[in-house]
NULUMPA-198979 format. One record per atom (N, C-alpha, C, CB): residue in one letter; x, y, z; residue number from 1. Coordinates in steps of 0.001 Angstrom, whole numbers. Atoms other than C-alpha are relative to their C-alpha. Glycine has a CB too. Example, Ala and Ser with C-alpha at 12.3 -4.5 7.8 and 13.67 -1.06 7.14 Angstrom:
<pts>
r,c1,c2,c3,k
a,890,-1190,0,1
a,12300,-4500,7800,1
a,900,1200,0,1
a,-992,27,1246,1
s,-820,-1190,-60,2
s,13670,-1060,7140,2
s,-770,1090,730,2
s,414,462,-1415,2
</pts>
This chain:
<pts>
r,c1,c2,c3,k
q,-8,-327,1419,1
q,6316,-14892,24440,1
q,-649,1370,-205,1
q,-740,-1093,-824,1
v,497,-1340,251,2
v,5873,-11328,23240,2
v,-1119,-47,-1032,2
v,1136,921,-473,2
q,1099,-146,952,3
q,2548,-10576,21576,3
q,-380,1475,-87,3
q,-1231,-871,418,3
l,407,-1373,264,4
l,1643,-7252,20003,4
l,-1140,-56,-1004,4
l,1198,872,-533,4
v,1180,75,863,5
v,-1827,-6901,18536,5
v,-528,1404,-245,5
v,-1101,-899,630,5
e,498,-1309,389,6
e,-2672,-3722,16670,6
e,-1428,-115,-533,6
e,921,637,-1056,6
s,1377,-17,486,7
s,-6280,-2797,15909,7
s,-451,1437,-195,7
s,-944,-739,978,7
g,572,-1325,173,8
g,-8462,129,14918,8
g,158,600,-1376,8
g,591,902,968,8
g,-164,-514,1353,9
g,-7421,563,11315,9
g,-1272,-150,-809,9
g,1142,-708,-698,9
g,1158,96,880,10
g,-9814,849,8412,10
g,84,995,-1131,10
g,-1277,213,778,10
l,113,-939,1104,11
l,-10967,2922,5488,11
l,-690,1264,497,11
l,-777,-627,-1190,11
v,560,-1264,-458,12
v,-11608,6592,6185,12
v,203,1043,-1088,12
v,651,454,1338,12
q,-133,-1072,985,13
q,-12195,9660,4043,13
q,1024,1023,451,13
q,-1347,678,-244,13
p,-912,-1081,-387,14
p,-9665,12482,3949,14
p,-676,969,969,14
p,494,759,-1244,14
g,545,-854,-1042,15
g,-10135,14685,6985,15
g,-602,-749,1160,15
g,-1017,887,-573,15
g,580,816,-1048,16
g,-11463,11815,9056,16
g,982,-360,1101,16
g,-557,-1240,-587,16
s,-801,383,-1164,17
s,-10177,10272,12255,17
s,-72,-1507,231,17
s,-476,753,1257,17
l,-55,1377,-468,18
l,-9139,6874,13543,18
l,794,-40,1295,18
l,630,-935,-1070,18
r,-781,226,-1215,19
r,-7854,5616,16871,19
r,547,-1415,-47,19
r,-860,228,1287,19
l,-656,1300,0,20
l,-5345,2805,16750,20
l,309,-424,1426,20
l,1285,35,-843,20
s,-311,561,-1306,21
s,-4745,523,19697,21
s,994,-1139,-173,21
s,-1283,-491,717,21
c,-946,1102,-3,22
c,-1949,-1885,20497,22
c,-60,-663,1365,22
c,1444,483,-332,22
a,20,778,-1230,23
a,-2372,-4610,23106,23
a,1287,-800,83,23
a,-1242,-933,61,23
a,-1291,668,-159,24
a,956,-5873,24414,24
a,-65,-998,1143,24
a,1120,1026,249,24
s,-128,1000,-1056,25
s,1666,-9007,26412,25
s,1365,-662,-121,25
s,-1143,-1059,-80,25
g,-1295,670,16,26
g,4769,-10954,27362,26
g,1181,928,213,26
g,171,-710,-1286,26
i,-1065,-952,-300,27
i,6738,-7795,28163,27
i,-405,800,1231,27
i,281,942,-1216,27
i,292,-934,-1093,28
i,7050,-5461,31129,28
i,-241,1347,-669,28
i,1187,70,1080,28
f,387,-1110,874,29
f,5183,-2783,29209,29
f,519,1335,520,29
f,-1516,56,-140,29
r,-253,-1333,-542,30
r,5840,97,31579,30
r,1466,440,-123,30
r,-415,38,1448,30
i,-1409,-373,45,31
i,9646,-11,31159,31
i,470,343,-1405,31
i,843,-1115,555,31
y,-397,-229,1380,32
y,9621,421,27398,32
y,-452,1358,-522,32
y,-553,-1089,-876,32
t,457,-1035,910,33
t,9598,3489,25229,33
t,-777,-715,-1102,33
t,1204,856,-580,33
m,868,627,1005,34
m,6759,2623,22863,34
m,-73,882,-1238,34
m,-1424,-250,571,34
r,-14,-719,1269,35
r,6679,3581,19217,35
r,-1068,-513,-953,35
r,1364,-114,-648,35
w,826,366,1148,36
w,4285,3592,16302,36
w,833,238,-1253,36
w,-1346,823,-36,36
y,-615,-88,1313,37
y,5749,2922,12865,37
y,-1093,-192,-1055,37
y,1142,-1060,-163,37
r,899,304,1113,38
r,4082,2804,9476,38
r,821,-335,-1239,38
r,-957,1191,-284,38
q,-648,361,1254,39
q,4931,1329,6104,39
q,-1018,69,-1114,39
q,634,-1406,79,39
a,853,-148,1170,40
a,3305,2446,2901,40
a,511,-910,-1113,40
a,-46,1479,-470,40
p,-431,880,1098,41
p,3381,307,-251,41
p,1212,569,-735,41
p,-1150,-217,-990,41
g,-1188,-412,738,42
g,6804,454,-1887,42
g,935,915,753,42
g,-406,664,-1235,42
k,-837,-895,-787,43
k,8291,2506,934,43
k,566,-714,1208,43
k,-789,1224,437,43
q,-579,558,-1207,44
q,10476,1832,3928,44
q,-879,321,1211,44
q,1424,535,208,44
r,695,-252,-1243,45
r,9025,1562,7391,45
r,539,1284,626,45
r,152,-1196,968,45
e,-431,-1237,-615,46
e,9102,4949,9115,46
e,-590,146,1400,46
e,-393,1187,-871,46
l,456,-286,-1350,47
l,8827,6049,12722,47
l,-1000,1144,-48,47
l,1189,342,930,47
v,1057,-1007,-7,48
v,5616,8000,13295,48
v,-10,774,1315,48
v,-1365,-657,-236,48
a,113,-644,-1313,49
a,5527,8685,17037,49
a,606,-902,1051,49
a,-1477,320,345,49
a,-573,749,-1103,50
a,7119,7651,20297,50
a,-450,617,1318,50
a,1541,-31,-95,50
i,326,-482,-1341,51
i,6268,7900,23975,51
i,890,-719,993,51
i,-1508,-221,339,51
t,-927,582,-954,52
t,8756,7370,26771,52
t,-748,-542,1215,52
t,1041,1033,431,52
t,607,518,-1223,53
t,8162,5678,30092,53
t,-563,1136,857,53
t,1027,-811,803,53
g,468,-1153,-761,54
g,7716,9135,31589,54
g,-1078,794,-682,54
g,1126,890,294,54
g,1081,-679,701,55
g,5150,10173,29019,55
g,427,1080,-967,55
g,-903,585,974,55
n,-447,-962,1007,56
n,7329,12389,26855,56
n,-258,-556,-1394,56
n,1501,333,182,56
t,378,442,1337,57
t,6273,12273,23231,57
t,784,742,-1073,57
t,-1492,196,-218,57
n,-498,-697,1172,58
n,7718,13069,19852,58
n,-597,-621,-1249,58
n,1539,-39,-53,58
y,706,358,1221,59
y,6397,12879,16319,59
y,823,357,-1221,59
y,-1356,691,-57,59
t,-585,-405,1262,60
t,7609,12868,12783,60
t,-724,1259,-490,60
t,-85,-1151,-1052,60
d,535,-1312,366,61
d,7064,16268,11202,61
d,-1344,-84,-727,61
d,996,731,-868,61
s,1196,57,844,62
s,4358,15118,8808,62
s,-1291,-255,779,62
s,171,-1072,-1034,62
v,1219,288,-779,63
v,1963,14153,11625,63
v,-161,933,1199,63
v,19,-1446,485,63
k,87,-910,-1148,64
k,2664,16865,14195,64
k,-1265,847,-80,64
k,1243,909,69,64
g,1242,-767,-48,65
g,-531,18560,15294,65
g,-1227,-780,-434,65
g,131,1205,-852,65
r,1137,818,447,66
r,-2683,15776,13842,66
r,-119,-1320,762,66
r,125,-286,-1485,66
f,-19,1293,-689,67
f,-1648,12599,15668,67
f,385,205,1467,67
f,991,-984,-694,67
t,-349,-19,-1415,68
t,-1460,11964,19416,68
t,252,-1424,479,68
t,-1118,669,836,68
i,-333,1303,-558,69
i,306,9008,20990,69
i,-238,29,1504,69
i,1468,-388,-322,69
s,223,99,-1447,70
s,-656,7830,24474,70
s,139,-1453,418,70
s,-1402,558,399,70
r,-167,1349,-518,71
r,-247,4831,26707,71
r,-769,-173,1293,71
r,1474,-315,218,71
d,645,360,-1263,72
d,-2058,3061,29551,72
d,786,-1172,565,72
d,-1537,-362,-193,72
n,-868,1053,-543,73
n,488,1123,31578,73
n,-786,-1035,795,73
n,1078,613,883,73
a,811,952,-774,74
a,-2210,-471,33739,74
a,-635,-1051,-904,74
a,-1093,742,784,74
k,641,911,943,75
k,-3753,-2052,30652,75
k,969,-561,-1038,75
k,-1130,706,-697,75
n,-987,411,1003,76
n,-523,-2634,28691,76
n,-456,369,-1411,76
n,254,-1512,90,76
r,556,-442,1275,77
r,-1992,-602,25851,77
r,673,1285,-475,77
r,-1510,211,122,77
l,-523,-1169,677,78
l,-612,1910,23398,78
l,-1060,473,-980,78
l,1351,-308,-721,78
y,1021,-558,883,79
y,-2803,4260,21387,79
y,609,1013,-962,79
y,-1118,654,820,79
l,-353,-1073,922,80
l,-2533,6535,18380,80
l,-1295,610,-513,80
l,894,-522,-1181,80
q,1151,-738,493,81
q,-5270,9094,17835,81
q,438,758,-1247,81
q,-572,972,1090,81
m,-373,-604,1274,82
m,-5142,10202,14210,82
m,-1158,846,-506,82
m,389,-1085,-1042,82
n,1012,-938,476,83
n,-7085,13264,13122,83
n,456,643,-1304,83
n,-288,1080,1062,83
s,-309,-692,1263,84
s,-7268,15222,9861,84
s,819,-882,-921,84
s,752,1306,269,84
l,-765,971,784,85
l,-6127,12149,7986,85
l,90,409,-1457,85
l,-624,-1381,110,85
k,-295,-321,1389,86
k,-4609,12547,4539,86
k,280,-1287,-765,86
k,1202,972,-102,86
p,-306,1204,785,87
p,-4208,10071,1683,87
p,1424,-508,223,87
p,-208,281,-1474,87
e,-1388,421,-211,88
e,-461,10042,2343,88
e,222,-678,1350,88
e,916,1190,-117,88
d,-84,765,-1246,89
d,-1176,8570,5792,89
d,-324,-1471,-210,89
d,-938,587,1037,89
t,327,1385,308,90
t,-2257,5360,4080,90
t,1235,-884,169,90
t,-558,-118,-1432,90
a,-1126,875,-305,91
a,-30,2569,5384,91
a,-472,-1089,960,91
a,1191,805,610,91
v,188,940,-1106,92
v,173,-429,7662,92
v,725,585,1205,92
v,538,-1449,-356,92
y,-535,-599,-1221,93
y,731,812,11205,93
y,350,-1106,998,93
y,-1021,1001,621,93
y,-519,992,-929,94
y,2781,-1127,13737,94
y,372,660,1317,94
y,1213,-724,-599,94
c,-556,-467,-1267,95
c,3445,-689,17428,95
c,1291,-777,269,95
c,-1029,-181,1178,95
s,-1305,612,-196,96
s,6914,-1460,18684,96
s,607,372,1337,96
s,934,399,-1112,96
p,-862,-172,-1155,97
p,8634,-1913,22011,97
p,1355,-660,-300,97
p,-656,-609,1285,97
g,-1318,600,125,98
g,12370,-2452,21730,98
g,280,-726,-1299,98
g,196,-925,1090,98
g,-317,597,1294,99
g,12480,-3268,18038,99
g,-867,-1169,-409,99
g,1388,-437,2,99
r,941,1061,374,100
r,9737,-5875,18108,100
r,-1202,613,-706,100
r,-456,-809,1250,100
f,1154,-490,744,101
f,6718,-5561,15816,101
f,-1114,-1034,-3,101
f,397,355,-1435,101
g,1147,870,192,102
g,3229,-6944,15600,102
g,-276,-174,-1479,102
g,-1231,557,714,102
s,364,221,1399,103
s,1397,-7808,12401,103
s,-569,1243,-654,103
s,-996,-1122,-104,103
g,430,-1278,546,104
g,90,-4281,11991,104
g,-1492,90,-253,104
g,722,265,-1262,104
t,1387,-261,355,105
t,-3239,-2694,11146,105
t,-4,962,-1183,105
t,-804,584,1214,105
q,20,-780,1227,106
q,-4098,-1246,7743,106
q,-837,1258,175,106
q,-538,-838,-1158,106
v,724,-1266,47,107
v,-5091,2402,7482,107
v,-32,466,-1451,107
v,664,1078,930,107
t,159,-487,1364,108
t,-6472,3577,4157,108
t,-816,1284,16,108
t,-674,-1067,-896,108
v,671,-1300,55,109
v,-7376,7212,3587,109
v,-298,297,-1460,109
v,877,1138,650,109
s,396,-163,1390,110
s,-9352,7637,401,110
s,-1452,441,-83,110
s,211,-1303,-782,110
s,1385,-404,241,111
s,-12479,9265,-942,111
s,-652,-944,-985,111
s,-71,1442,-521,111
</pts>
């Protein structure tokens, strides 16, 4: 059974940082391109960042230069380092291998 557990969210002031983590089990983690998505209230879920099995990364334009996606295949873990956070980054963040999603972690950026 696939389990995806996101953590690391919280309330942070604009300009602050958070590091999200996703613990995956029940899948062969290393063979998947891993993705972070987010969904803000009243909006559709959007792709934030992706990392391939070979470590290639790409990001949506709004987070380029501020967010960094990484993975640890030995630990079956996916990470998202988020710096210079903005109020518009407020959303529930989800990790995703192959179209599956966990329950997400809430990120709120507010003063």
